C-alpha positions in Angstrom: -30.7 78.8 194.7 -30.5 75.6 193.4 -27.6 73.1 193.2 -27.0 71.0 190.3 -25.6 68.4 192.7 -29.0 68.1 194.2 -30.7 67.3 191.1 -28.8 64.3 190.0 -30.9 61.8 190.9 -31.7 58.9 189.2 -35.6 59.1 189.0 -34.7 62.7 188.2 -32.7 61.9 185.4 -35.5 59.7 184.0 -38.3 61.9 184.6 -37.3 65.1 183.2 -37.2 63.5 179.8 -40.4 61.9 179.7 -41.7 65.4 180.5 -39.7 67.1 178.0 -40.5 64.4 175.4 -44.3 65.0 176.0 -43.8 69.2 175.7 -42.0 68.4 172.5 -44.8 65.9 171.0 -47.7 68.7 171.9 -46.5 71.5 170.0 -48.7 72.1 167.3 -48.0 70.8 163.6 -47.3 67.0 162.2 -46.0 65.6 159.3 -44.6 62.0 158.9 -41.0 63.5 157.5 -40.8 66.8 159.5 -42.5 66.2 162.7 -41.8 62.2 162.7 -46.0 61.5 162.3 -48.6 62.2 159.9 -51.5 61.1 162.8 -51.2 62.1 166.3 -51.6 59.2 169.1 -54.8 59.7 171.3 -53.9 60.4 174.8 -56.7 58.8 176.5 -57.1 58.9 180.2 -56.3 55.0 180.0 -53.3 55.8 178.2 -52.2 58.1 180.7 -53.1 55.4 183.6 -50.6 53.0 182.3 -47.8 55.6 181.6 -48.2 57.3 185.0 -48.4 53.5 186.5 -45.3 52.3 184.9 -43.1 55.7 185.4 -43.9 55.4 189.1 -43.0 52.0 189.6 -39.8 52.7 188.2 -39.1 55.6 190.4 -39.8 53.5 193.4 -37.6 50.7 192.1 -34.7 53.0 191.2 -35.3 55.0 194.9 -34.9 51.2 196.7 -31.5 50.9 194.7 -30.2 54.2 195.5 -31.0 53.8 199.1 -28.9 50.2 198.5 -26.0 51.9 197.1 -25.7 54.7 199.5 -25.3 51.9 202.2 -22.8 50.2 199.9 -19.5 51.4 201.8 -16.9 52.7 199.2 -13.4 50.5 198.2 -10.7 51.6 200.8 -8.6 51.2 197.7 -10.3 54.0 195.8 -10.6 56.4 198.8 -6.6 56.1 199.3 -6.2 57.7 195.8 -9.0 60.4 196.6 -6.6 63.3 196.7 -4.0 61.8 194.2 -3.3 63.7 191.1 -1.0 61.3 189.9 -4.1 58.7 189.9 -5.9 61.1 188.4 -3.6 61.6 185.4 -2.6 58.0 185.2 -6.9 57.3 184.8 -7.2 59.6 182.3 -4.4 58.8 180.0 -5.7 55.3 180.3 -9.0 56.4 179.0 -7.3 58.5 176.5 -5.5 55.9 174.6 -8.5 53.8 174.0 -10.0 56.6 172.8 -7.1 57.5 170.3 -6.7 54.1 168.9 -10.9 53.5 168.7 -10.7 56.7 166.9 -7.5 56.0 164.6 -9.1 52.5 163.9 -12.6 53.5 162.8 -11.1 56.4 160.1 -8.7 53.7 158.9 -11.9 51.2 158.4 -14.1 54.1 156.9 -10.8 55.0 154.4 -10.7 51.5 153.5 -14.2 51.7 151.6 -15.2 55.4 151.0 -13.9 59.1 150.6 -14.1 61.0 153.9 -13.7 64.3 152.1 -16.4 63.5 149.7 -19.2 62.5 151.8 -18.3 65.3 154.2 -18.2 67.9 151.3 -21.5 66.6 149.9 -23.1 66.6 153.2 -23.4 63.1 153.7 -21.7 62.1 156.3 -23.7 59.5 157.1 -21.8 57.3 154.4 -18.8 57.4 157.3 -21.0 55.5 159.5 -22.2 53.3 157.2 -18.3 52.3 156.1 -17.6 51.0 159.6 -18.0 46.8 159.9 -20.8 45.3 161.5 -20.5 44.1 165.0 -17.0 45.3 167.6 -13.8 46.0 165.7 -11.2 48.3 166.8 -13.3 51.2 166.1 -15.5 50.4 168.8 -13.3 51.9 171.3 -13.6 55.1 170.2 -16.4 55.6 172.4 -13.9 55.7 175.1 -13.4 59.6 173.9 -16.9 60.4 175.8 -15.1 59.6 179.4 -11.8 60.9 178.0 -13.1 64.3 177.0 -15.1 65.3 180.0 -12.6 64.1 182.5 -9.9 65.4 180.3 -11.5 69.1 180.6 -12.5 68.5 184.2 -8.9 68.1 185.3 -7.3 70.9 183.1 -9.6 73.3 185.0 -8.4 71.9 187.9 -4.8 72.3 186.6 -4.0 68.7 186.9 -3.3 68.5 183.6 -2.6 70.5 180.1 -5.2 71.8 177.8 -3.7 70.9 175.0 -4.5 67.5 175.7 -7.6 68.4 176.4 -8.0 70.2 173.8 -6.9 67.0 171.4 -9.7 64.8 173.2 -12.3 67.3 172.5 -11.4 67.1 168.9 -11.3 63.3 169.0 -14.9 63.4 170.2 -16.1 66.1 167.6 -14.6 63.2 164.8 -16.7 60.5 166.4 -19.8 62.9 166.6 -19.0 63.3 162.7 -19.7 59.6 162.6 -23.4 59.7 162.9 -23.0 59.7 166.4 -23.9 63.4 168.0 -25.6 61.7 171.3 -21.6 61.5 172.2 -21.4 64.7 172.3 -24.6 65.0 174.4 -23.4 61.9 176.4 -20.1 63.4 177.0 -21.4 66.8 178.2 -23.6 65.0 180.6 -21.1 63.6 181.8 -18.7 66.6 182.4 -21.7 68.4 183.9 -21.8 65.6 186.3 -18.2 65.6 187.0 -18.2 69.3 187.2 -20.5 69.4 189.8 -19.6 66.3 191.9 -16.3 67.6 192.7 -17.9 71.4 193.6 -21.0 70.0 195.2 -21.8 73.7 197.0 -21.8 75.4 193.3 -25.4 77.0 192.5 -26.4 76.7 189.2 -25.9 80.0 187.2 -28.4 80.5 184.8 -26.8 82.9 182.5 -24.0 79.8 182.2 -26.7 77.5 181.5 -28.7 79.4 178.6 -25.0 80.1 177.0 -24.5 76.2 177.0 -27.6 75.3 176.0 -27.2 78.0 172.8 -23.5 76.8 172.0 -24.9 73.0 172.2 -27.7 73.9 170.2 -25.5 75.4 167.2 -23.3 72.4 167.5 -25.7 70.0 167.2 -26.9 72.0 164.0 -23.8 71.9 162.4 -23.6 68.0 162.7 -27.4 67.6 161.4 -26.6 69.9 158.8 -23.4 67.6 157.4 -25.9 64.7 157.7 -29.1 65.6 156.6 -29.2 69.3 154.6 -30.2 67.0 151.5 -33.0 65.4 153.2 -34.6 68.5 154.5 -33.8 70.6 151.4 -36.0 67.4 150.0 -39.1 68.9 151.4 -38.2 73.0 151.3 -36.7 73.6 154.2 -32.8 75.4 153.7 -32.2 77.0 157.0 -29.9 75.1 158.8 -31.2 76.1 162.3 -34.8 75.3 161.3 -33.5 72.1 160.3 -32.1 71.5 163.8 -35.4 72.6 165.3 -37.5 69.7 163.2 -34.6 67.2 164.2 -35.1 68.2 167.9 -38.8 68.0 167.7 -39.3 64.8 166.2 -36.5 63.1 167.8 -37.9 64.6 171.1 -41.5 64.1 170.4 -41.6 60.7 168.7 -41.1 58.5 172.2 -44.3 60.4 173.3 -46.1 59.6 170.2 -45.0 55.9 170.8 -45.5 55.2 174.0 -48.9 56.9 174.1 -50.1 55.3 171.2 -49.0 51.8 172.7 -50.1 52.4 175.8 -53.9 53.4 174.6 -53.5 49.9 172.3 -52.6 47.6 175.6 -55.5 49.4 177.3 -57.9 48.6 174.4 -57.0 45.3 173.8 -55.5 45.8 170.2 -51.8 45.3 171.3 -51.4 41.6 173.1 -47.7 40.7 173.3 -47.3 37.2 174.4 -43.5 35.9 175.7 -42.5 33.5 177.8 -40.8 34.3 181.3 -37.5 32.5 179.6 -37.5 34.3 176.5 -37.9 37.8 177.6 -34.8 37.4 179.6 -33.3 38.6 176.4 -34.7 41.5 177.2 -31.4 42.5 179.6 -29.1 40.3 178.0 -26.4 42.6 176.6 -26.7 43.5 172.7 -23.6 41.9 171.9 -24.5 38.8 173.1 -28.1 38.1 172.0 -28.8 35.7 169.1 -31.3 38.0 167.1 -29.9 41.5 167.2 -32.2 44.5 165.8 -30.8 46.7 162.6 -31.0 50.0 164.1 -30.3 51.2 160.1 -32.9 49.7 159.0 -36.4 51.2 158.2 -38.8 50.8 160.8 -41.6 48.3 160.2 -44.6 49.8 161.9 -45.7 46.0 162.1 -43.3 46.0 165.6 -46.3 48.2 166.9 -48.9 45.7 165.5 -49.8 49.2 163.3 -51.3 51.0 166.6 -48.8 53.8 166.0 -48.1 56.2 162.8 -44.3 57.2 163.9 -41.7 58.1 160.5 -40.0 54.7 159.4 -36.7 56.8 159.9 -37.0 56.6 163.8 -36.7 53.4 165.6 -35.4 54.4 169.0 -38.6 55.3 170.3 -40.0 54.7 173.7 -38.2 52.1 176.1 -41.5 51.5 177.6 -43.3 50.7 174.1 -40.0 49.1 172.4 -39.2 46.7 175.2 -42.8 45.7 175.5 -43.6 45.1 171.9 -40.6 42.7 171.4 -40.7 41.2 175.3 -44.1 42.3 176.3 -44.5 42.2 180.5 -42.2 40.0 181.6 -39.3 42.0 179.4 -40.2 45.0 181.3 -40.5 43.4 184.6 -37.1 42.5 183.6 -35.6 45.9 182.7 -37.3 47.1 186.5 -34.4 44.9 187.8 -31.8 46.4 185.8 -33.1 50.0 186.6 -32.9 48.8 190.1 -29.5 47.6 190.0 -28.0 50.5 187.9 -29.4 52.8 190.4 -27.1 51.0 193.1 -23.7 51.5 191.2 -25.0 54.9 190.0 -25.3 56.0 193.8 -22.2 54.2 195.4 -20.2 55.9 192.8 -20.9 58.8 194.3 -19.3 58.2 197.1 -16.3 58.9 195.4 -14.5 62.6 194.5 -12.1 61.5 192.1 -12.4 60.9 188.5 -13.7 57.6 189.4 -17.2 59.0 189.7 -17.7 59.4 186.0 -19.1 55.8 186.3 -22.0 57.4 188.1 -22.0 60.1 185.3 -21.9 57.0 182.4 -25.0 55.3 184.2 -26.7 58.3 185.0 -26.8 58.9 181.2 -28.2 55.8 180.9 -31.5 57.3 182.8 -31.3 60.5 180.8 -32.0 58.4 177.9 -34.2 56.0 178.8 -37.3 58.1 177.7 -36.1 56.9 174.4 -33.9 53.9 174.7 -33.0 51.4 176.8 -29.3 51.6 177.0 -28.4 49.7 180.3 -27.6 46.3 177.8 -25.9 48.1 175.0 -22.6 47.8 173.9 -21.7 51.2 175.0 -23.3 51.4 178.1 -21.6 47.9 179.1 -18.0 49.0 177.5 -17.8 52.6 178.9 -18.5 51.2 182.5 -15.9 48.4 181.9 -13.4 51.3 180.5 -14.1 53.0 183.8 -13.6 49.7 185.9 -10.4 48.7 183.9 -8.6 52.1 183.7 -9.4 52.7 187.7 -7.7 49.2 188.5 -4.8 49.9 186.3 -4.6 53.1 187.6 -4.6 52.2 191.0 -1.7 49.7 190.5 0.8 52.1 188.8 0.5 54.7 191.3 3.7 54.8 192.9 3.7 57.9 194.8 2.4 57.3 198.6 -1.1 59.2 198.9 -1.4 62.4 201.1 1.5 64.3 200.4 1.0 67.9 199.9 2.7 68.3 196.3 0.4 65.7 195.1 -3.1 66.4 196.9 -4.4 69.3 194.7 -7.8 69.7 196.6 -10.9 71.5 195.0 -11.7 74.8 196.1 -14.8 74.5 197.3 -15.7 72.0 199.9 -17.1 68.9 199.7 -20.4 68.3 201.6 -21.2 65.0 202.8 -23.7 62.6 201.1 -27.0 62.5 202.8 
């Protein structure tokens, strides 16, 4: 039997999506606006060598980081509240407060510029996110719901919190997903799965449950894809909402392989030299909200970014961590990102020591590894913000938890025993 807890390793989270992308990319068919490319990149032996070498180096660096994180002893203060339901409820309420304020603030900013009902009824939900102000605002706090929702469901399942409060956070999550942020749903799902099995480490993977969850996720994503892109797909003769979602998944998942293969082949062929100094390449790891020159993800992709060596749809602009970092910052930039991957692996493994909801930190960081196949998220505002939110919420909850730890009426152990980390 497969125990999901054993699969939650940073290198596995990084490699599996890369293989899934290659699979989606290999499905026959092309088309700039339905598949994301009109001319498939040449997967030469040289390109394969570059990519295999790169991801092998990533795995080695991550494995070293995991070893360091495993040897980093957990905090005594957090260990002291491991079984305290009051601490977990306090943590949950703090994160939920951030989420409520953020979602309310985001929709308030949107309502000042556009009609929400009109945008939804005309299948143009993209207009909602475009109405948000550029940069950081109170609406940025809405991303806290990607932690609050899964934590709420986990605590409700364990009868440590109410289902109505969990339902409120799920509704808030779906409200964020409407703002052209379907990845918030995927991230929240990933955090939930991680937390669920982190607290039930002996549980095995049930194929029926996994299949059902996958089908539900597909249909939910199909609904939100339809509200955003129905008119787009209709213009290309696709009217079935489910088929729209299939095309969306194939183009979205396969695009990173199209780009990374094309860039790797161009590197080997000497057609894509990038020369950036070691100092300037440090921008590759500077948090995006501190960068002097910020990229515009809403703009159409300029194929000159890849030196015109890759054919990719202009509406796809998060195409490969390897290719994007190299195209902008060269080999120095890729080297710096390896350091960040190692540090992220340290934090991921360290927070796996904890059995409480503080382990959500590992879930957030783990999602960064899960997304590495397409985008380098470890320096983005969202990931940095969520890491800070979890840390701040844990600190405040620890200070405000007044009850003594360990009393029978407060400690609510999980049904399944906790296995020691190996």
